[in-house]
Steps between C-alpha positions, in 0.01 A plus 500: 500500500753224500253275302444776245875528445545129455197492258644779296848344489343167395312667213820668386713182540256266313396740229861555387524166293155578348602843394832371366314224303244762371793722382665209325187422285447869443859526368411233246182688371700831505774334305275358235316830454837685471619245237185568299559867521854449376370280206694208644256221436771239566556635858119528561446146388762379767257618774233264369430166658572172308135461428474840341820433300352166375198675366686771305817296419718812450538858613380641166158344513482596873579863406232509234244374744588757764488788243166395372328370818674709770593837340498668838760263636708534177498879528391690807541832670530352842386212723442432861491183709178452693374199689710191507449146630758222530590170663825313473472430129223698345418873491256746350563873461264769396662768286339830404632615161446833340528461117635766260152642453461552880253214551546292812492119496499263788665166429579195713828325435534144623843352567654172617821444680734258298853406607516807730377746225160655451351455149191656356225253422239743375341838490133560548296817431300599803353817352578838327447741788502853349504593140668822419285779353 
């Protein structure tokens, strides 16, 4: 019984930083999605990594790309965080997004930790799960 209690406390103690780290990169994803929903492309662009910023050069080009290539991210009914993986400087987070038509899309965000802040390095389509009828 004593060993079980020690094991459970160890899991709770050591998973705390992982959960906090996961929440911090989830806040970045949430912040960017909320910025898109508010039509604040400039704020959404701030969540992007330097490599993404160098590709698009400015928030206006970035906004056009998201509107055209990721309409479910630009406008969505809701989103849910799914599986996440991370180490000290890289993370990936799966996000299930319901678009305005009711279709579900599973995407994987990748992030990098730079100067103590998580930045989004990319978004990959994993699949469209259910199409609304």
